[in-house]
C-alpha positions as CSV (number, residue, x, y, z in Angstrom):
1,M,-1.4,13.1,-12.2
2,N,1.5,10.8,-11.2
3,N,2.2,7.7,-13.3
4,I,2.3,4.3,-11.7
5,S,4.6,1.2,-11.7
6,V,3.0,-2.0,-10.4
7,I,5.4,-4.7,-9.0
8,I,4.1,-8.3,-8.8
9,P,6.3,-11.1,-7.5
10,V,5.2,-14.3,-9.2
11,Y,5.5,-17.8,-7.9
12,N,3.6,-20.8,-9.4
13,S,0.7,-18.5,-10.5
14,S,0.4,-19.4,-14.2
15,L,-3.4,-20.0,-13.9
16,I,-4.3,-16.6,-12.5
17,L,-1.8,-14.2,-14.1
18,D,-3.9,-13.5,-17.2
19,K,-6.9,-12.5,-15.1
20,L,-4.8,-10.3,-12.8
21,V,-3.1,-8.4,-15.7
22,Q,-6.5,-7.9,-17.4
23,R,-8.0,-6.3,-14.3
24,L,-4.9,-4.1,-13.9
25,G,-5.2,-3.1,-17.5
26,A,-8.8,-2.1,-16.9
27,E,-8.2,-0.2,-13.6
28,L,-4.8,1.6,-14.1
29,P,-5.9,3.9,-17.0
30,K,-8.5,5.4,-14.7
31,L,-5.7,6.5,-12.2
32,C,-2.9,7.8,-14.4
33,D,-1.8,8.6,-18.0
34,E,1.1,6.1,-18.1
35,F,1.8,2.9,-16.2
36,E,3.8,-0.3,-16.3
37,V,3.3,-3.7,-14.7
38,I,6.5,-5.5,-13.8
39,L,6.1,-9.3,-13.3
40,I,9.0,-10.9,-11.3
41,N,9.2,-14.6,-11.8
42,D,10.8,-15.8,-8.6
43,G,11.9,-19.3,-9.6
44,S,8.4,-20.7,-10.3
45,L,8.1,-24.5,-10.8
46,D,5.3,-24.2,-13.2
47,N,5.1,-22.4,-16.6
48,S,4.6,-18.9,-15.1
49,W,7.6,-17.5,-17.1
50,Q,6.1,-18.7,-20.3
51,V,2.8,-17.1,-19.4
52,I,4.6,-13.8,-18.5
53,T,6.3,-13.7,-21.9
54,E,3.0,-14.3,-23.7
55,L,1.4,-11.5,-21.6
56,Q,4.2,-9.1,-22.6
57,T,3.4,-9.6,-26.3
58,Q,-0.3,-9.1,-25.6
59,Y,0.1,-6.1,-23.2
60,P,3.1,-3.9,-24.2
61,W,2.9,-2.1,-20.8
62,T,4.0,-5.3,-19.0
63,I,7.7,-6.2,-18.3
64,G,8.8,-9.7,-17.4
65,I,11.8,-10.4,-15.2
66,N,13.0,-14.0,-14.7
67,L,15.2,-14.6,-11.7
68,M,17.9,-17.3,-11.6
69,R,16.2,-19.1,-8.7
70,N,13.7,-18.6,-5.9
71,Y,15.1,-15.8,-3.7
72,G,11.9,-15.0,-1.8
73,Q,9.1,-12.5,-2.1
74,H,10.9,-9.5,-0.7
75,N,14.0,-10.1,-2.8
76,A,11.8,-10.2,-5.9
77,L,10.1,-7.0,-4.8
78,L,13.4,-5.3,-4.3
79,C,14.4,-6.2,-7.9
80,G,11.1,-4.8,-9.3
81,I,11.3,-1.6,-7.2
82,R,14.8,-0.8,-8.6
83,L,13.4,-1.2,-12.1
84,A,10.3,1.0,-11.6
85,Q,10.2,4.0,-13.9
86,Y,7.3,6.0,-12.6
87,E,6.6,8.3,-9.6
88,Y,4.3,5.9,-7.7
89,T,5.1,2.3,-7.0
90,I,2.4,-0.3,-6.1
91,T,3.3,-3.8,-4.8
92,I,0.6,-6.4,-5.0
93,D,0.5,-10.2,-4.7
94,D,-0.2,-12.5,-7.6
95,D,-3.2,-14.3,-6.1
96,L,-5.9,-11.6,-6.5
97,Q,-6.7,-11.6,-2.8
98,H,-6.0,-7.9,-3.1
99,P,-8.4,-6.6,-5.8
100,P,-6.7,-4.2,-8.3
101,E,-9.8,-2.1,-8.1
102,E,-8.7,-1.0,-4.6
103,I,-5.4,0.6,-5.8
104,G,-7.3,4.0,-6.1
105,K,-7.7,4.1,-2.3
106,L,-3.9,3.9,-1.8
107,I,-3.2,6.5,-4.5
108,S,-5.6,8.9,-3.0
109,K,-3.7,8.7,0.3
110,L,-0.4,9.3,-1.5
111,D,-1.9,12.4,-3.1
112,E,-2.6,13.7,0.4
113,G,1.2,13.8,1.1
114,Y,2.0,10.5,2.6
115,D,5.1,8.6,1.4
116,V,3.9,5.0,2.1
117,V,0.4,3.7,2.2
118,Y,-0.6,0.1,3.2
119,G,-3.9,-1.5,2.2
120,Y,-4.8,-3.6,5.3
121,P,-7.6,-6.2,5.0
122,E,-11.0,-5.3,6.5
123,Q,-11.2,-9.0,7.2
124,E,-8.4,-11.4,6.5
125,Q,-9.2,-14.6,4.6
126,H,-6.5,-16.9,6.1
127,G,-6.4,-19.7,8.6
128,V,-5.8,-19.4,12.3
129,W,-2.2,-20.3,12.2
130,R,-1.4,-18.1,9.2
131,D,-3.1,-15.1,11.0
132,L,-1.1,-15.8,14.2
133,A,2.1,-15.9,12.2
134,S,1.2,-12.6,10.5
135,Q,0.7,-11.0,13.9
136,I,4.1,-12.2,15.0
137,T,5.7,-10.8,11.8
138,K,3.9,-7.4,12.3
139,F,5.1,-7.3,15.9
140,A,8.6,-7.9,14.8
141,L,8.3,-5.3,12.2
142,Q,7.0,-2.7,14.7
143,R,9.9,-3.4,17.0
144,T,12.3,-3.0,14.1
145,T,11.0,0.1,12.5
146,E,9.3,1.8,15.5
147,V,6.5,2.8,13.2
148,E,3.0,2.4,14.7
149,T,1.5,1.7,11.2
150,A,3.6,-1.5,11.2
151,R,0.8,-3.4,12.8
152,R,-1.3,-2.8,9.6
153,V,1.3,-3.7,7.0
154,S,0.5,-6.0,4.1
155,A,1.9,-6.9,0.7
156,F,-0.5,-4.4,-0.8
157,R,1.5,-1.1,-0.7
158,A,1.8,2.2,-2.5
159,F,4.8,4.5,-2.0
160,Q,6.7,7.3,-3.6
161,T,9.3,5.7,-5.9
162,K,12.0,8.2,-4.8
163,I,12.1,6.6,-1.4
164,R,14.3,3.8,-2.9
165,R,17.2,6.2,-2.9
166,A,17.5,5.3,0.8
167,F,18.4,1.7,0.0
168,E,19.8,1.9,-3.5
169,T,23.1,0.4,-2.3
170,Y,21.6,-2.3,-0.2
171,R,23.1,-5.7,-1.0
172,N,22.2,-8.5,1.3
173,P,20.4,-11.9,0.9
174,F,18.0,-11.0,3.8
175,V,15.5,-8.4,2.5
176,S,12.5,-6.8,4.2
177,V,10.9,-4.2,1.9
178,D,9.0,-2.7,4.8
179,V,12.1,-2.1,6.9
180,L,13.9,-0.6,3.9
181,L,11.0,1.8,3.3
182,S,11.3,2.9,6.9
183,W,14.9,4.0,6.2
184,G,13.6,6.6,3.8
185,T,10.6,8.0,5.6
186,N,8.4,8.0,8.6
187,R,5.3,9.3,6.8
188,F,3.3,6.0,6.8
189,T,-0.4,5.4,6.9
190,A,-2.9,2.6,6.1
191,V,-6.4,2.3,4.6
192,P,-8.8,-0.6,4.8
193,V,-9.3,-2.6,1.6
194,Q,-11.2,-5.7,0.6
195,H,-9.5,-9.0,0.9
196,H,-10.8,-11.9,-1.2
197,V,-10.5,-15.6,-0.7
198,R,-7.7,-17.2,-2.8
199,T,-9.2,-19.0,-5.7
200,H,-6.2,-20.8,-7.3
201,G,-3.5,-22.7,-5.5
202,E,-2.3,-22.3,-1.9
203,S,-0.4,-19.6,-0.1
204,N,3.3,-19.9,-0.3
205,Y,3.7,-18.3,3.1
206,T,3.2,-21.0,5.7
207,F,3.3,-20.4,9.5
208,R,6.9,-21.6,9.6
209,K,8.1,-19.3,6.7
210,L,6.4,-16.3,8.3
211,V,8.0,-16.9,11.7
212,I,11.4,-17.4,10.0
213,H,10.9,-14.1,8.2
214,A,10.1,-12.4,11.5
215,V,13.3,-13.8,13.1
216,N,15.4,-12.7,10.1
217,M,13.8,-9.3,10.1
218,I,14.3,-8.6,13.8
219,T,17.9,-10.0,13.9
220,G,18.9,-8.5,10.6
221,F,17.6,-5.0,11.1
222,S,17.4,-4.5,14.9
223,T,19.5,-4.8,18.0
224,F,16.4,-5.6,20.1
225,P,17.4,-9.3,20.7
226,L,20.8,-8.3,22.0
227,Q,19.1,-5.8,24.4
228,F,16.7,-8.5,25.4
229,A,19.6,-10.9,26.2
230,S,21.2,-8.1,28.3
231,W,18.0,-7.5,30.2
232,L,17.5,-11.3,30.7
233,G,21.1,-11.6,32.0
234,F,20.5,-8.7,34.4
235,A,17.3,-10.2,35.7
236,F,18.8,-13.5,36.4
237,A,21.8,-11.9,38.1
238,I,19.3,-10.3,40.5
239,F,17.7,-13.7,40.9
240,G,21.1,-15.3,41.6
241,G,21.7,-12.6,44.3
242,I,18.3,-13.3,45.9
243,V,19.2,-17.1,46.0
244,L,22.6,-16.3,47.6
245,L,20.9,-14.1,50.2
246,Y,18.4,-16.9,50.9
247,V,21.3,-19.4,51.4
248,I,23.3,-17.1,53.7
249,G,20.2,-16.2,55.6
250,R,19.2,-19.8,56.1
251,F,22.7,-20.6,57.3
252,I,22.7,-17.7,59.8
253,I,19.2,-18.3,61.1
254,Q,19.0,-22.1,61.1
255,G,22.7,-22.9,61.2
256,G,22.7,-25.2,58.1
257,S,22.9,-25.1,54.4
258,V,20.0,-25.5,51.9
259,P,19.4,-29.2,51.6
260,G,18.7,-31.1,48.5
261,F,20.3,-31.8,45.1
262,P,17.1,-30.8,43.1
263,F,17.4,-27.2,44.3
264,L,21.1,-27.0,43.2
265,A,20.4,-28.8,39.9
266,S,17.4,-26.6,39.0
267,T,19.4,-23.4,39.7
268,I,22.3,-24.5,37.6
269,A,20.0,-25.6,34.7
270,I,18.2,-22.2,34.7
271,F,21.4,-20.2,34.6
272,A,23.0,-22.5,32.0
273,G,19.8,-22.1,29.8
274,V,20.0,-18.3,30.0
275,Q,23.7,-18.4,29.0
276,L,23.0,-20.6,26.1
277,F,20.1,-18.5,25.0
278,A,22.3,-15.3,25.0
279,L,25.0,-17.1,23.1
280,G,22.5,-18.2,20.5
281,I,21.4,-14.6,20.0
282,I,25.0,-13.5,19.6
283,G,25.5,-16.4,17.2
284,E,22.6,-15.1,15.0
285,Y,24.3,-11.8,14.7
286,L,27.6,-13.4,13.9
287,A,25.9,-15.3,11.2
288,R,24.4,-12.1,9.7
289,M,28.0,-10.6,9.6
290,H,29.3,-13.8,8.0
291,F,26.7,-13.7,5.2
292,R,27.3,-10.0,4.7
293,L,31.0,-10.6,4.3
294,M,30.3,-13.3,1.7
295,D,28.6,-10.5,-0.4
296,R,25.8,-12.7,-1.6
297,P,23.4,-10.7,-3.9
298,S,19.8,-10.1,-3.1
299,Y,18.8,-11.6,-6.5
300,V,20.2,-12.3,-9.9
301,I,18.3,-11.8,-13.1
302,R,18.3,-14.6,-15.7
303,D,16.0,-13.1,-18.4
304,K,14.1,-9.9,-19.1
305,T,11.4,-9.6,-21.8
306,D,12.1,-7.0,-24.5
307,N,9.8,-4.0,-23.9
C-alpha cells in the first residue's frame, strides 16, 4: 500500500480549513498506512496562517508552509509537490468542492498503473462565465500538452510523486502543474467525482484570471501562437495575391483601376492589423525570455511549521 502526500494551496480559507483537515484525517487512514497534509499559505489576507499553525499542533501529520506573498495557485502547488515525502501525491482545493471522500477513486486508478489521474466533476457548480473560462483553459492545455485527457483536468489530481523528477530544476514565475506533469509522462486518465457547491467565501479564480492563466500557459509552454501567426500571415499573403489579381484583371478587362478610397483603406487596415497581431505574439515570447533571464523564483518560503 503506497503512502500519500496531500497538497492544499490555501488562500483566505480560515473558516473552512479545520473542517477540511478533519475530513482528510478521517478518510486517509482508510487508504494508506502513513500520510501527510501539506498546507501552503499563498499570501492569504485573513488569518489562514494562524489557523494552519494551530492545526499543526492538533494534527501532527499536517505541515504548514507560509509563502512570502501571493504567487498563485500553481506556484504554491509546485512548492508543496517538491516537499512531498510519500509515493502518491494528491492535490485538492481548500474550498471542499472536491470531497476528500472521493480520493479513493483516484488512488484506485493509480494502482491500475496510471501515472496521473484527474477527478473531473460529474456536474460543475460554477457560473456560466467561470465554466466558459474553464473550457478556454482546458483547450489551451490540450494544445500545449497534446494529451486528450487535458479536456478533463481539474485541481483534484493524484499522481506518482516520482514524476516530479521531470521538472525538479524548473525555475520560472509562470507555472502550470498540468504542463509540468506532461513532461514526465503521457499515462493520464480521469474519473468522475462529486463536485459540491462552495459554502464559504468566493472562488479566487475569476473569468479574467482563468483567461490570463490560459494565455500564460499557451505562450509559456507552446509554440502554437507563433505557428498560428505564420499561418495567418500566409493566409493573408494569399488574400493579397487575390486582390492584386483582381486589380490587374479589372485594369485589363475594363481599362481602369479599382475606384474608391474605402477599398484601399480597408485593405491597408486589414494587413496592418495582421502585422501588429503577429508582432504582439512575438512580443509575448520576448517577454517570456526577459522574465526567464531575470531568474525570478517560482515562490519563496517565509515560514514552515515544525513537524
